[in-house]
C-alpha positions as CSV (number, residue, x, y, z in Angstrom):
1,X,148.4,154.8,176.7
2,X,151.8,154.5,174.8
3,X,153.1,150.9,174.6
4,X,156.2,150.1,176.1
5,X,159.3,148.6,174.0
6,X,158.4,145.1,175.4
7,X,154.6,145.1,174.3
8,X,155.8,146.5,171.2
9,X,157.9,143.6,170.4
10,X,155.5,141.1,171.6
11,X,152.6,142.7,169.3
12,X,154.9,142.4,166.2
13,X,156.6,139.0,167.0
14,X,152.6,137.7,167.3
15,X,151.9,139.6,164.4
16,X,154.3,137.7,162.4
17,X,153.5,134.4,163.5
18,X,150.1,134.9,163.0
19,X,150.5,135.8,159.4
20,X,152.7,133.1,158.8
21,X,150.3,130.5,160.1
22,X,147.4,131.9,158.2
23,X,149.6,132.0,154.7
24,X,150.7,128.8,155.4
25,X,146.9,127.4,156.1
26,X,145.8,129.1,153.2
27,X,148.4,127.8,150.9
28,X,147.4,124.3,152.1
29,X,143.8,124.9,151.0
30,X,144.8,125.6,147.1
31,X,143.4,122.7,145.1
32,X,145.8,121.3,142.5
33,X,146.6,123.3,139.5
34,X,143.8,123.1,136.8
35,X,144.6,123.4,133.1
36,X,141.3,124.8,132.4
37,X,141.9,128.5,131.4
38,X,139.3,131.1,132.9
39,X,137.9,134.1,131.2
40,X,137.5,137.6,132.3
41,X,136.0,138.6,129.0
42,X,132.4,140.7,128.9
43,X,129.7,138.6,129.6
44,X,126.8,140.8,129.0
45,X,125.9,143.3,126.6
46,X,122.8,145.8,127.3
47,X,120.4,143.7,125.3
48,X,121.8,140.1,126.7
49,X,121.4,138.6,129.8
50,X,124.3,136.5,131.5
51,X,122.9,133.3,130.7
52,X,122.7,134.0,127.1
53,X,125.7,136.1,126.6
54,X,128.6,134.9,123.9
55,X,132.0,134.8,124.6
56,X,134.1,137.7,122.9
57,X,137.3,137.6,121.5
58,X,140.0,139.4,123.4
59,X,140.5,143.2,122.7
60,X,143.0,145.8,123.0
61,X,142.8,148.5,125.1
62,X,141.2,151.6,123.8
63,X,143.2,154.1,123.1
64,X,142.5,157.8,123.5
65,X,141.6,160.0,120.6
66,X,141.2,163.2,122.8
67,X,142.3,165.0,125.9
68,X,142.7,163.6,129.1
69,X,141.4,164.6,132.3
70,X,144.0,165.8,135.2
71,X,143.8,163.2,137.9
72,X,143.7,163.9,141.5
73,X,146.9,164.0,143.4
74,X,146.6,160.6,145.3
75,X,146.0,159.2,141.6
76,X,148.5,160.6,139.9
77,X,151.2,158.2,138.7
78,X,148.6,155.2,138.8
79,X,147.2,153.1,135.6
80,X,143.5,154.6,134.9
81,X,141.3,151.5,135.9
82,X,138.9,151.8,132.8
83,X,139.0,148.7,131.0
84,X,136.1,149.5,128.6
85,X,135.1,147.5,125.7
86,X,133.2,147.6,123.0
87,X,131.9,145.0,120.4
88,X,132.6,144.8,116.4
89,X,129.6,147.2,115.8
90,X,131.2,149.8,118.1
91,X,128.5,149.4,120.7
92,X,129.6,149.3,124.5
93,X,129.9,145.8,126.1
94,X,128.5,146.1,129.5
95,X,131.0,145.0,132.0
96,X,131.9,145.3,135.6
97,X,135.1,147.4,134.0
98,X,132.4,150.2,133.5
99,X,131.9,150.5,137.0
100,X,135.2,150.0,137.9
101,X,136.2,152.8,135.7
102,X,133.4,155.2,137.8
103,X,134.9,154.2,141.0
104,X,138.3,154.9,140.1
105,X,137.9,158.3,139.5
106,X,135.0,159.1,142.3
107,X,137.8,157.5,145.1
108,X,139.5,160.8,145.0
109,X,136.2,162.7,146.4
110,X,137.7,165.0,148.6
111,X,140.6,165.9,146.3
112,X,137.8,167.0,144.1
113,X,134.4,167.7,144.2
114,X,131.9,165.5,142.8
115,X,131.0,167.9,140.1
116,X,134.6,168.0,139.2
117,X,135.1,164.1,139.0
118,X,132.1,163.7,137.1
119,X,133.6,166.2,134.4
120,X,136.6,164.1,134.4
121,X,134.6,161.0,133.9
122,X,132.8,162.4,130.9
123,X,135.9,163.7,129.3
124,X,137.7,160.2,129.7
125,X,134.9,158.8,128.2
126,X,134.4,161.1,125.3
127,X,138.1,161.1,124.8
128,X,138.4,157.2,124.7
129,X,135.3,155.7,123.4
130,X,133.6,156.0,119.6
131,X,130.7,158.0,119.2
132,X,128.6,154.9,118.9
133,X,129.3,153.5,122.1
134,X,129.5,157.0,124.1
135,X,125.8,157.5,124.6
136,X,125.3,154.5,126.8
137,X,128.3,154.8,128.7
138,X,127.4,158.4,129.6
139,X,123.5,157.1,130.3
140,X,124.9,154.8,132.8
141,X,127.2,157.2,134.3
142,X,124.0,159.3,135.1
143,X,122.5,156.6,136.4
144,X,125.3,155.2,138.8
145,X,125.5,158.9,139.9
146,X,122.0,158.8,140.8
147,X,122.2,155.5,142.7
148,X,124.7,156.4,144.8
149,X,122.7,159.7,145.6
150,X,119.8,157.7,146.5
151,X,121.8,155.2,148.6
152,X,123.1,157.9,150.3
153,X,119.6,159.4,151.2
154,X,118.1,156.1,151.7
155,X,117.8,156.4,155.6
156,X,119.6,154.8,158.5
157,X,120.7,151.6,158.4
158,X,119.7,148.8,161.3
159,X,122.5,148.7,164.0
160,X,121.8,145.2,164.6
161,X,124.0,142.2,163.1
162,X,121.5,139.5,162.8
163,X,120.9,137.3,159.8
164,X,117.2,138.8,159.5
165,X,118.0,142.4,159.8
166,X,121.4,142.2,157.3
167,X,118.7,140.4,155.1
168,X,116.5,143.7,155.1
169,X,119.4,145.7,154.3
170,X,120.5,144.1,151.2
171,X,117.0,143.3,149.8
172,X,116.3,147.2,150.3
173,X,119.8,148.0,148.3
174,X,118.7,145.6,145.6
175,X,115.3,147.0,144.9
176,X,116.9,150.4,145.0
177,X,119.5,149.3,142.2
178,X,116.3,148.0,140.1
179,X,115.0,151.7,140.2
180,X,117.9,153.0,138.4
181,X,119.3,149.9,136.5
182,X,118.0,147.1,134.3
183,X,118.3,143.6,135.4
184,X,120.9,143.1,133.2
185,X,122.9,146.2,134.2
186,X,122.2,145.5,137.8
187,X,123.6,141.9,137.6
188,X,126.8,143.2,135.7
189,X,127.4,146.0,138.4
190,X,126.3,144.7,141.6
191,X,126.2,140.6,140.6
192,X,129.3,139.5,142.6
193,X,128.5,142.1,145.4
194,X,125.0,140.5,146.1
195,X,126.1,137.0,146.0
196,X,129.0,138.0,148.6
197,X,126.6,139.7,150.6
198,X,123.7,136.8,150.5
199,X,126.7,134.1,151.0
200,X,127.9,136.1,154.3
201,X,123.9,136.1,155.6
202,X,123.6,132.5,154.7
203,X,126.9,131.4,156.6
204,X,125.6,133.4,159.6
205,X,122.6,131.4,159.8
206,X,124.4,128.1,159.4
207,X,126.7,128.9,162.2
208,X,124.1,130.1,164.7
209,X,121.9,126.8,164.1
210,X,122.9,124.7,167.2
211,X,121.2,121.7,165.9
212,X,124.0,121.0,163.2
213,X,127.1,119.2,163.5
214,X,130.5,120.8,163.0
215,X,130.7,118.5,159.8
216,X,127.4,119.5,158.8
217,X,128.0,123.3,159.1
218,X,131.3,122.8,156.7
219,X,129.3,120.5,154.5
220,X,126.7,123.4,154.3
221,X,129.0,126.3,154.0
222,X,131.1,124.6,151.5
223,X,127.6,124.3,149.6
224,X,127.0,128.2,149.6
225,X,130.7,128.7,148.3
226,X,130.3,126.3,145.3
227,X,127.0,128.5,144.7
228,X,128.9,132.0,144.2
229,X,129.7,132.9,141.0
230,X,132.9,131.1,139.9
231,X,135.2,133.9,139.5
232,X,134.2,135.1,142.8
233,X,134.2,132.0,144.6
234,X,137.9,130.9,143.1
235,X,139.3,134.3,144.5
236,X,137.7,134.3,147.8
237,X,137.5,130.7,148.6
238,X,140.9,130.1,150.5
239,X,140.0,132.7,152.9
240,X,136.3,131.9,153.8
241,X,137.7,128.5,154.1
242,X,140.5,129.5,156.3
243,X,138.2,131.5,158.8
244,X,135.6,128.5,158.6
245,X,138.1,126.2,159.4
246,X,139.3,128.3,162.6
247,X,136.1,128.6,163.8
248,X,134.9,125.1,163.4
249,X,138.1,123.4,164.6
250,X,137.7,126.1,167.5
251,X,134.5,124.6,168.4
252,X,135.2,121.0,168.2
253,X,138.3,121.2,170.3
254,X,136.5,123.2,172.9
255,X,134.3,120.2,173.4
256,X,136.7,117.8,173.3
257,X,135.7,116.1,169.8
258,X,138.2,113.6,168.3
259,X,140.4,113.7,165.7
260,X,138.2,111.9,163.3
261,X,135.6,114.5,163.8
262,X,138.0,117.4,163.1
263,X,139.0,115.3,159.8
264,X,135.5,114.7,158.7
265,X,134.5,118.6,159.3
266,X,137.7,119.4,157.0
267,X,136.9,117.2,154.3
268,X,133.5,118.5,154.1
269,X,134.7,121.7,153.7
270,X,137.6,121.7,151.8
271,X,137.8,118.2,150.2
272,X,140.0,115.1,151.1
273,X,143.2,116.6,149.6
274,X,143.7,119.5,151.9
275,X,141.9,117.8,154.8
276,X,144.8,115.2,154.6
277,X,147.3,118.0,154.4
278,X,145.9,119.8,157.3
279,X,145.9,116.4,159.2
280,X,149.5,116.4,158.5
281,X,150.2,119.6,159.5
282,X,148.4,118.7,163.1
283,X,151.1,116.1,163.6
284,X,153.9,118.5,162.3
285,X,152.5,121.4,165.0
286,X,152.7,118.9,167.7
287,X,156.1,117.6,166.6
288,X,157.2,121.2,166.5
289,X,155.7,122.2,169.8
290,X,157.0,119.5,171.7
291,X,160.5,120.8,170.3
292,X,159.9,124.0,171.2
293,X,158.8,123.0,174.8
294,X,162.1,121.1,175.1
295,X,164.1,123.9,174.0
296,X,162.2,126.6,175.9
297,X,162.7,124.2,179.1
298,X,166.6,123.9,178.5
299,X,166.6,127.7,178.0
300,X,165.2,128.4,181.3
301,X,167.9,126.2,183.0
302,X,170.4,128.3,181.0
303,X,168.9,131.6,182.4
304,X,169.0,129.8,186.1
305,X,172.6,129.1,185.4
306,X,174.2,132.2,184.3
307,X,174.4,135.3,186.0
308,X,176.0,137.2,183.2
309,X,174.0,138.5,180.5
310,X,176.4,138.0,177.7
311,X,177.2,134.6,178.4
312,X,173.9,133.7,179.2
313,X,172.7,135.1,175.9
314,X,175.6,133.2,174.0
315,X,174.4,129.8,175.8
316,X,171.0,130.3,174.5
317,X,172.1,131.5,170.9
318,X,174.3,128.0,171.2
319,X,171.4,126.2,172.2
320,X,169.0,127.8,169.5
321,X,171.7,126.9,166.7
322,X,171.8,123.4,168.1
323,X,167.9,122.7,168.4
324,X,166.9,124.1,165.0
325,X,168.4,123.7,161.9
326,X,167.5,126.4,159.9
327,X,167.0,130.3,160.1
328,X,163.4,130.2,159.9
329,X,163.1,127.6,162.4
330,X,165.3,129.8,164.8
331,X,163.3,132.9,163.9
332,X,160.1,131.1,164.6
333,X,161.4,130.0,167.7
334,X,162.6,133.4,169.1
335,X,158.7,134.4,168.5
336,X,157.8,131.5,170.9
337,X,160.5,132.8,173.3
338,X,158.8,136.0,173.5
339,X,155.4,134.7,174.0
340,X,156.7,132.5,176.7
341,X,158.6,135.6,178.7
342,X,155.3,137.3,177.9
343,X,153.4,134.8,179.4
344,X,151.1,134.4,176.2
345,X,150.0,131.2,175.4
346,X,150.1,130.0,171.4
């Protein structure tokens, strides 16, 4: 059923408001800037484990010394995502960049056949890597393609979304990978993916545990995030925390929890500094809501007093400009006007 113009407008302004609130909250969760540099250097080579891997010096991108494949239409004009690296002996360094390289080409499956894409990858590897690194790269490609086929043919997945059913799927996928890759290869190619999947399952178990308070759930979930691989934790922590804050805040408010309980939950999940900023945000939002309520009430009086639409709109615009001091506040106020007129509660 097509949407009316009014419904479309309401959807747009609500989307804008939700996005603004989410971005604002995520920004509040950001930790103080750190001077500690993070490294995206390779961590594992074919003969090393993650624990014993050395820190390798930064390397310049490998330059092609032969013909490159013709990319599928959707990839033309993009930078080839193949951050391959070799060590001082010319051996391929095992990094997630290898899998990214394979996935980059395979993402255009459908525009080209699988056989054509495999040929493209082999040509790129041959034209980019030194002869000493090429055999291992081609071997990994064969393993990866075989694994992808096996995963497709592994049978139907569970349709339920319980922690136990998801745990069974994750365990089966991990066992399948070990049929095609060494432990070091599987760790580099799929380690972050497995860590995130396990986090999601453990998070579901915690949220479903009715014996835990909101503060205890927040503390346990924060602990889960802390045990993720550092680079993964840093990249997804704000979004994870925001989602959990939304849910736990909703739970506390639904049962009439206190401001102190809300603060303790936030402190357990995001730390004292961010919790303090969120507490202040509550105060600011309450003040803002009071201001908006007063404005909407005065706006209703104007609508009841003016029969001429032009005069009515001019009076409302003047009221809005007097009530809100910045263009951003006025735009946000118009969003609340639309919600008010559509009987939607913020």
